[in-house]
N, CA, C and O of each residue as an XYZ file, in Angstrom:
616
protein
N       0.691     -1.606      0.237
C       0.126      0.085     -0.039
C       1.387      1.757     -0.156
O       2.538      2.141      0.054
N       0.327      2.086     -0.540
C       1.269      3.622     -0.696
C       1.048      4.549      0.085
O      -0.137      4.881      0.114
N       1.883      5.243      0.898
C       2.034      5.469      2.336
C       2.225      7.333      2.101
O       1.884      8.240      2.861
N       2.978      7.398      0.587
C       3.561      8.668      0.445
C       3.820      8.248     -0.970
O       3.825      7.238     -1.673
N       4.168     10.375     -1.068
C       4.528     10.013     -3.220
C       5.505     10.846     -1.923
O       5.290     11.243     -0.778
N       6.727     10.819     -2.932
C       7.705     11.641     -2.853
C       8.384     11.975     -4.368
O       8.766     10.996     -5.009
N       8.542     13.277     -4.946
C       8.969     13.845     -6.544
C      10.065     14.489     -5.869
O      10.178     15.080     -4.795
N      11.038     14.126     -7.058
C      12.328     14.701     -6.620
C      12.245     15.894     -8.651
O      11.636     15.855     -9.720
N      13.150     16.587     -8.064
C      13.604     17.258     -9.690
C      14.716     16.650    -10.185
O      14.928     15.673     -9.467
N      15.721     16.744    -11.239
C      16.739     16.029    -11.433
C      18.048     16.597    -11.313
O      19.045     16.253    -10.679
N      17.716     17.851    -12.319
C      19.208     19.176    -12.378
C      19.089     19.665    -11.380
O      18.065     20.344    -11.302
N      20.447     19.611     -9.438
C      20.768     20.239     -9.245
C      20.097     19.080     -7.759
O      20.725     19.199     -6.707
N      19.088     18.225     -7.767
C      19.044     17.773     -6.712
C      18.947     16.525     -6.652
O      19.153     16.146     -5.499
N      18.696     15.573     -7.462
C      19.770     14.684     -7.955
C      20.507     14.102     -8.626
O      20.947     13.005     -8.283
N      20.864     14.748     -9.870
C      22.326     14.866     -9.891
C      22.807     16.105    -10.422
O      21.918     16.841    -10.848
N      23.904     16.501    -10.504
C      24.970     17.111    -10.913
C      25.314     17.327    -12.653
O      25.666     16.635    -13.608
N      25.078     18.271    -12.455
C      25.214     18.795    -14.402
C      25.518     19.869    -14.513
O      25.281     20.569    -15.498
N      26.097     20.198    -13.527
C      26.751     22.278    -13.988
C      28.129     21.523    -14.946
O      28.253     22.205    -15.963
N      28.964     20.592    -14.937
C      29.879     21.082    -16.283
C      29.330     21.451    -17.581
O      29.746     22.322    -18.344
N      28.096     20.478    -17.758
C      27.319     20.972    -19.070
C      25.848     21.853    -18.800
O      24.887     21.495    -19.482
N      25.666     22.885    -17.918
C      25.324     24.266    -18.041
C      25.748     25.433    -17.709
O      26.622     25.634    -16.865
N      25.067     26.423    -18.452
C      25.571     27.969    -18.427
C      24.604     28.710    -18.704
O      23.638     28.449    -19.422
N      24.889     29.850    -18.026
C      23.491     30.779    -18.427
C      24.150     31.897    -19.016
O      25.163     32.593    -18.953
N      23.183     31.742    -19.559
C      23.220     33.365    -20.832
C      23.572     34.508    -19.843
O      23.647     34.315    -18.630
N      23.780     35.682    -20.420
C      24.370     37.366    -19.132
C      23.028     37.641    -18.694
O      23.054     38.352    -17.690
N      21.194     37.178    -19.284
C      20.323     37.743    -18.426
C      20.146     36.921    -17.029
O      19.905     37.401    -15.922
N      20.377     35.214    -17.468
C      20.718     34.589    -16.040
C      19.899     33.402    -16.668
O      20.245     32.268    -16.340
N      19.116     33.514    -17.317
C      18.665     32.288    -18.708
C      19.959     31.065    -18.610
O      21.175     30.936    -18.466
N      19.202     30.620    -18.727
C      19.561     28.993    -19.240
C      20.249     29.098    -20.589
O      19.714     29.351    -21.668
N      21.531     28.859    -20.339
C      21.826     28.849    -22.398
C      21.041     27.230    -22.724
O      21.517     26.236    -22.175
N      19.826     27.101    -23.651
C      19.666     26.089    -24.138
C      20.501     25.967    -24.777
O      21.420     25.274    -24.343
N      20.622     26.531    -26.050
C      21.501     26.103    -27.163
C      22.676     25.051    -26.547
O      22.809     23.928    -27.032
N      23.703     25.644    -25.175
C      24.909     25.484    -25.149
C      24.236     23.843    -24.175
O      24.923     22.828    -24.289
N      23.543     23.808    -23.714
C      22.571     22.458    -23.006
C      22.164     21.409    -24.385
O      22.361     20.206    -24.554
N      21.700     22.160    -25.008
C      21.068     21.036    -26.161
C      22.835     20.360    -26.993
O      23.068     19.281    -27.538
N      23.555     21.311    -26.792
C      25.184     21.101    -27.698
C      26.038     19.730    -26.446
O      26.895     18.951    -26.864
N      25.611     19.733    -25.158
C      26.305     19.170    -24.110
C      25.513     18.297    -23.818
O      25.946     17.623    -22.883
N      24.230     17.876    -24.290
C      23.234     16.853    -24.072
C      23.874     15.673    -25.670
O      23.465     15.710    -26.831
N      25.014     14.722    -25.022
C      25.554     13.170    -25.717
C      25.942     12.389    -24.619
O      26.178     12.854    -23.504
N      26.014     11.105    -24.953
C      26.281      9.914    -24.277
C      27.508     10.507    -23.413
O      27.422     10.354    -22.195
N      28.736     11.223    -23.970
C      29.712     11.524    -23.892
C      29.681     11.683    -22.383
O      30.253     11.020    -21.518
N      28.477     13.235    -22.239
C      28.575     14.435    -21.668
C      28.182     14.105    -20.280
O      28.805     14.244    -19.228
N      26.616     13.481    -20.604
C      25.537     12.628    -19.529
C      27.014     11.758    -19.032
O      27.515     12.611    -18.300
N      27.402     11.279    -19.024
C      28.278     10.349    -17.906
C      28.854     11.370    -17.382
O      28.661     11.169    -16.183
N      29.517     12.475    -17.479
C      30.278     12.664    -16.117
C      28.896     13.320    -15.147
O      28.893     13.381    -13.917
N      27.676     13.808    -16.139
C      27.133     14.165    -14.842
C      27.311     12.702    -13.275
O      27.575     11.510    -13.427
N      26.965     13.665    -11.573
C      27.656     13.148    -10.990
C      25.982     12.964     -9.994
O      24.914     13.439    -10.378
N      26.209     12.061     -8.530
C      25.124     12.575     -8.212
C      25.035     13.106     -7.181
O      26.052     13.197     -6.494
N      23.938     13.579     -6.765
C      24.261     14.417     -5.178
C      23.374     13.799     -3.971
O      22.765     12.729     -3.944
N      23.508     14.945     -2.845
C      23.630     13.499     -1.390
C      22.425     13.141     -1.620
O      22.175     12.016     -1.186
N      21.182     13.911     -2.379
C      19.849     12.851     -2.807
C      19.209     11.853     -3.475
O      18.034     11.493     -3.539
N      20.487     11.390     -4.083
C      20.121     10.268     -4.613
C      20.029     10.023     -3.621
O      19.017     10.495     -3.103
N      21.084      9.036     -2.543
C      20.553      8.246     -2.032
C      19.467      7.693     -0.768
O      19.128      6.586     -0.349
N      19.136      9.130     -0.425
C      17.671      9.347     -0.382
C      16.435      8.641     -1.690
O      15.983      7.518     -1.470
N      16.110      9.205     -2.638
C      16.402      8.916     -3.747
C      16.174      6.972     -4.446
O      15.308      6.261     -4.956
N      17.327      6.921     -4.087
C      17.590      5.203     -4.145
C      16.836      4.496     -3.073
O      16.279      3.398     -3.050
N      16.957      5.304     -2.321
C      16.062      4.420     -0.515
C      14.554      4.665     -0.641
O      14.240      4.028     -1.646
N      14.030      4.946     -0.406
C      12.776      6.154     -1.154
C      11.978      4.833     -2.659
O      10.841      4.367     -2.725
N      13.337      4.606     -3.730
C      12.285      3.515     -4.373
C      12.209      2.562     -4.278
O      11.413      1.940     -4.981
N      13.124      1.847     -3.208
C      12.965      0.562     -2.935
C      11.630      0.208     -1.999
O      11.118     -0.882     -1.745
N      11.298      1.450     -1.620
C      10.375      1.104     -0.373
C       9.060      1.070     -1.040
O       8.726      1.988     -1.789
N       8.281      0.038     -0.801
C       7.692     -0.653     -1.153
C       5.803      1.202     -0.879
O       4.803      1.704     -1.393
N       6.258      1.215     -0.313
C       5.299      1.904      0.575
C       5.125      3.757     -0.263
O       4.245      4.590     -0.040
N       6.088      3.839     -1.026
C       6.320      5.446     -1.768
C       6.927      5.082     -3.041
O       7.946      4.554     -3.487
N       5.736      5.655     -3.455
C       5.971      5.539     -5.039
C       6.884      6.845     -4.946
O       6.815      7.638     -4.007
N       7.975      7.003     -6.321
C       8.813      7.770     -6.672
C       8.449      8.517     -7.441
O       7.722      7.705     -8.015
N       8.225      9.910     -8.304
C       8.285     10.290     -9.385
C       9.321     11.202     -9.034
O       9.759     11.692     -7.993
N       9.678     11.293    -10.802
C      10.965     11.860    -11.238
C      10.263     13.013    -11.979
O       9.457     12.572    -12.798
N      10.342     14.729    -11.927
C      10.034     15.062    -12.215
C      10.801     16.578    -13.176
O      10.609     17.669    -12.640
N      11.384     16.570    -14.140
C      12.414     17.513    -14.601
C      11.928     17.952    -16.233
O      11.292     17.409    -17.136
N      12.663     19.326    -16.010
C      12.479     19.719    -17.113
C      13.050     19.122    -18.347
O      12.516     19.383    -19.425
N      14.174     18.280    -18.282
C      14.672     17.757    -19.242
C      13.566     17.352    -20.632
O      12.356     17.300    -20.410
N      14.004     17.135    -21.762
C      12.966     16.635    -22.987
C      13.685     14.948    -23.008
O      14.812     14.457    -23.048
N      12.034     14.396    -22.947
C      13.168     13.414    -23.467
C      13.870     12.916    -24.268
O      13.478     13.009    -25.431
N      14.848     12.373    -24.082
C      16.411     12.057    -24.365
C      16.785     10.237    -24.216
O      16.635      9.613    -23.166
N      17.086      9.874    -25.004
C      17.613      7.734    -24.729
C      18.395      7.890    -23.605
O      18.162      7.394    -22.502
N      19.838      8.972    -24.073
C      20.352      8.926    -22.762
C      20.811      9.618    -21.680
O      21.862      9.513    -21.047
N      19.728     10.450    -21.542
C      18.655     10.789    -20.133
C      18.502     10.247    -19.477
O      18.787     10.332    -18.282
N      17.624      8.959    -20.453
C      16.606      7.552    -19.135
C      18.054      6.745    -19.356
O      18.821      6.528    -18.418
N      18.289      6.373    -20.599
C      19.745      5.210    -19.501
C      20.386      5.737    -18.767
O      21.028      4.859    -18.190
N      20.691      6.862    -18.320
C      20.976      7.734    -17.286
C      20.565      8.096    -15.814
O      21.181      8.471    -14.816
N      19.209      7.811    -16.126
C      18.748      8.080    -15.078
C      17.977      6.060    -14.669
O      17.847      5.639    -13.520
N      17.714      5.448    -15.615
C      18.078      4.410    -15.057
C      19.002      3.306    -14.284
O      18.624      2.630    -13.326
N      20.062      3.270    -14.787
C      21.083      3.060    -14.950
C      21.760      3.244    -13.352
O      21.846      2.310    -12.555
N      22.325      4.998    -13.012
C      22.359      5.313    -12.068
C      21.604      6.053    -10.719
O      22.003      6.862     -9.881
N      20.290      5.341    -10.952
C      19.938      5.729     -9.844
C      18.461      5.051     -9.453
O      17.796      5.208     -8.429
N      18.160      4.157    -10.762
C      16.672      3.061    -11.041
C      15.935      4.254    -10.914
O      15.938      5.368    -10.389
N      14.801      2.887    -12.220
C      14.012      3.989    -12.514
C      12.480      4.311    -11.399
O      11.713      3.540    -10.823
N      12.547      5.549    -11.470
C      11.206      5.049    -10.645
C      10.006      4.727    -11.034
O       9.876      4.141    -12.109
N       8.705      5.094    -10.112
C       7.585      4.583    -10.042
C       6.768      5.402    -11.448
O       5.765      5.068    -12.078
N       7.414      6.238    -11.551
C       6.770      7.498    -12.970
C       7.878      8.438    -13.365
O       8.500      8.921    -12.420
N       8.216      8.764    -14.486
C       9.342      9.581    -14.699
C       8.395     10.374    -15.923
O       7.787      9.933    -16.898
N       8.580     11.722    -15.384
C       7.679     12.914    -16.028
C       8.879     13.587    -16.874
O       9.627     14.302    -16.207
N       9.117     13.480    -18.014
C      10.269     14.997    -18.941
C       9.176     15.681    -19.665
O       8.009     15.336    -19.850
N       9.901     16.845    -20.070
C       9.583     17.574    -20.977
C       9.113     17.019    -22.490
O       9.702     16.039    -22.945
N       8.283     17.516    -23.088
C       7.745     16.844    -24.562
C       8.495     17.729    -25.157
O       8.731     18.796    -24.590
N       9.017     17.435    -26.444
C       9.652     17.255    -27.175
C       8.696     18.356    -28.121
O       7.656     18.206    -28.763
N       9.771     19.756    -27.813
C       8.745     20.848    -28.495
C       7.758     21.444    -27.776
O       6.910     22.265    -28.128
N       7.978     20.916    -26.695
C       6.997     21.830    -25.148
C       7.892     22.908    -24.958
O       8.890     22.397    -24.449
N       8.126     24.441    -25.127
C       8.745     25.689    -24.596
C       8.134     26.305    -23.208
O       8.361     27.447    -22.810
N       7.261     25.272    -22.502
C       6.868     26.423    -21.288
C       7.907     26.440    -19.791
O       8.626     25.525    -19.392
N       7.722     27.596    -19.261
C       8.154     27.371    -17.866
C       8.590     26.674    -17.647
O       8.559     25.860    -18.570
N       9.161     26.322    -16.774
C       9.123     24.822    -16.043
C       7.786     25.232    -14.779
O       6.625     24.825    -14.832
N       8.145     25.775    -14.137
C       7.054     25.502    -13.595
C       5.369     25.406    -14.190
O       4.237     24.924    -14.241
N       5.940     25.916    -14.387
C       4.055     25.751    -15.408
C       3.993     24.317    -16.197
O       2.847     23.891    -16.345
N       5.221     23.373    -16.813
C       5.235     22.616    -16.954
C       5.071     21.604    -16.071
O       4.253     20.723    -16.337
N       5.891     21.555    -14.762
C       5.737     20.893    -13.603
C       4.500     21.194    -12.591
O       4.512     20.570    -11.530
N       3.916     21.691    -12.724
C       2.766     22.016    -12.550
C       1.450     21.062    -12.928
O       0.677     20.328    -12.311
N       1.677     21.567    -14.503
C       0.296     20.958    -15.116
C       0.580     19.244    -15.426
O      -0.428     18.576    -15.656
N       1.985     18.507    -15.434
C       1.886     17.927    -14.688
C       1.359     16.555    -13.756
O       0.688     15.523    -13.766
N       2.265     17.467    -12.942
C       1.581     16.607    -10.943
C       0.875     17.036    -11.489
O       0.654     16.473    -12.561
N      -0.077     18.473    -11.120
C      -2.249     18.211    -11.296
C      -2.421     17.193    -12.070
O      -3.083     16.352    -11.461
N      -2.061     16.735    -13.470
C      -3.360     15.959    -14.350
C      -2.676     14.626    -13.375
O      -3.622     14.246    -12.686
N      -1.446     13.778    -13.040
C      -1.666     12.953    -12.118
C      -2.051     12.622    -10.479
O      -2.019     11.616     -9.770
N      -2.447     14.112    -10.288
C      -2.812     13.638     -8.904
C      -3.816     13.602     -9.075
O      -4.480     12.960     -8.262
N      -4.471     14.215    -10.142
C      -6.216     14.297    -10.137
C      -6.522     13.163     -9.980
O      -7.705     12.833    -10.063
N      -5.588     12.309     -9.726
C      -6.488     10.187    -10.458
C      -6.711      9.608     -8.496
O      -6.124      9.432     -7.429
N      -7.636      9.563     -8.999
C      -8.352      9.153     -7.897
C      -7.403      8.278     -6.595
O      -7.541      8.509     -5.394
N      -6.448      7.258     -7.185
C      -5.621      6.202     -5.785
C      -4.696      7.372     -5.323
O      -4.031      7.059     -4.335
N      -4.443      8.861     -5.863
C      -3.224      9.722     -5.450
C      -3.826     11.025     -4.547
O      -3.255     11.785     -3.764
N      -4.702     10.976     -4.832
C      -5.535     12.440     -4.307
C      -5.370     12.680     -2.549
O      -5.279     13.755     -1.956
N      -5.369     11.512     -2.072
C      -5.601     11.582     -0.214
C      -4.096     11.292      0.134
O      -3.785     11.132      1.314
N      -3.016     11.209     -1.008
C      -2.044     10.682     -0.462
C      -0.890     11.616      0.206
O      -1.109     12.803     -0.035
N      -0.300     11.504      0.597
C       0.328     12.913      1.565
C       2.070     12.740      0.517
O       2.917     11.846      0.536
N       1.990     14.038     -0.277
C       3.212     14.322     -1.225
C       4.234     15.515     -0.622
O       3.846     16.615     -0.229
N       6.248     14.840     -0.643
C       6.239     15.701     -1.161
C       7.547     16.115     -1.807
O       8.376     15.206     -1.835
N       7.949     17.327     -2.360
C       8.741     17.831     -3.629
C       9.915     18.112     -3.500
O       9.937     18.853     -2.518
N      11.016     17.981     -3.906
C      12.191     18.690     -3.756
C      12.543     18.893     -5.005
O      12.441     18.058     -5.904
N      13.139     20.454     -5.153
C      13.511     21.187     -5.563
C      14.628     21.976     -5.694
O      15.123     22.300     -4.614
N      15.327     22.495     -6.937
C      16.299     23.594     -6.823
C      15.750     25.159     -7.093
O      16.337     26.178     -6.729
N      14.330     25.090     -7.906
C      13.890     26.584     -8.266
C      12.567     26.576     -7.625
O      11.512     25.943     -7.586
N      13.140     27.555     -7.166
C      11.736     28.203     -5.785
C      10.264     28.495     -6.842
O       9.107     28.298     -6.472
N      10.794     29.137     -8.561
C       9.275     28.702     -8.426
C       8.914     27.688     -9.117
O       7.769     27.682     -9.569
N       9.733     26.665     -9.351
C       8.960     25.443     -9.414
C       8.151     25.003     -8.099
O       6.922     24.935     -8.119
N       8.919     24.703     -6.939
C       8.018     24.709     -5.493
C       6.989     25.848     -5.080
O       6.199     25.750     -4.142
N       7.126     26.999     -5.968
C       5.918     27.908     -5.670
C       4.842     26.842     -6.299
O       4.294     25.939     -5.666
N       4.659     27.156     -7.715
C       3.238     26.156     -8.391
C       3.241     24.834     -7.795
O       2.082     24.426     -7.717
N       3.858     24.227     -7.464
C       3.992     22.842     -7.152
C       2.895     22.993     -5.693
O       2.140     22.050     -5.455
N       2.889     24.135     -4.850
C       2.763     24.182     -3.580
C       0.398     24.353     -3.431
O      -0.582     24.225     -2.696
N       0.875     24.701     -4.756
C      -1.193     25.136     -4.514
C      -1.481     23.599     -5.196
O      -2.560     23.358     -5.737
N      -0.488     22.678     -5.115
C      -1.746     21.428     -5.526
C      -1.718     20.765     -4.074
O      -2.428     19.787     -3.838
N      -0.487     21.584     -2.651
C      -1.440     20.871     -1.395
C       0.203     20.105     -1.445
O       0.314     19.159     -0.666
N       0.966     20.310     -1.959
C       2.282     19.245     -1.696
C       3.134     20.055     -0.928
O       3.168     21.271     -0.743
N       3.989     18.876     -0.415
C       4.850     19.894      0.868
C       6.062     19.968     -0.091
O       6.424     18.965     -0.706
N       6.538     20.872     -0.185
C       7.941     21.263     -1.286
C       9.327     22.108     -0.271
O       9.345     22.994      0.583
N      10.193     21.384     -0.839
C      11.974     21.191      0.071
C      12.794     21.925     -0.892
O      13.333     21.127     -1.659
N      13.115     23.224     -1.162
C      14.188     23.998     -1.209
C      15.198     23.419     -1.169
O      15.787     23.454     -0.089
N      15.974     22.472     -2.568
C      17.128     22.375     -2.592
C      18.331     23.454     -2.720
O      18.443     24.367     -3.538
N      19.010     23.154     -1.893
C      19.934     24.123     -2.169
C      21.053     23.545     -3.410
O      21.608     22.446     -3.388
N      21.231     24.788     -4.660
C      21.920     24.042     -5.572
C      22.930     25.146     -6.385
O      22.975     26.337     -6.077
N      23.764     24.508     -7.524
C      24.624     25.749     -7.724
C      24.472     25.761     -9.524
O      25.228     26.136    -10.420
N      23.369     25.272     -9.506
C      23.006     25.359    -10.918
C      21.355     25.712    -10.714
O      20.680     25.620     -9.689
N      21.070     26.029    -11.699
C      18.886     27.168    -11.684
C      19.071     28.104    -10.656
O      20.006     28.583    -10.016
N      18.060     28.181    -10.712
C      17.312     29.378    -10.088
C      17.329     29.808     -8.442
O      16.693     30.788     -8.053
């Protein structure tokens, strides 16, 4: 029986991808650079962060339903890294191809749709993210949110 749902952002929470991340002068992510660095060789250099240990323990706990909710676009190399290094979550939410919504809007919509399913309505939910806008948006769903200090993201 599921007693809790734990939702994790990927970059800056479970995985350090700072070696392939940079910002534009206005502070926004340099998406062209990010996409250029999205290769099997670059992804292999990503390192697990301390919350990865908690995620792995949650993933092994049958009473915890684990979700990775990331703004990354679906990509085979990313999915292979997630499954191979972290273990497959119960649910993986990634950005659909050609979807350019703001991260907070994307995550709110994905999680809201999922949480409307009858079996999840009354289950306590906790969300870890390094972006306060994402946390603020998801908190509107009644989800407990935890800010993770990160050297990437906002």
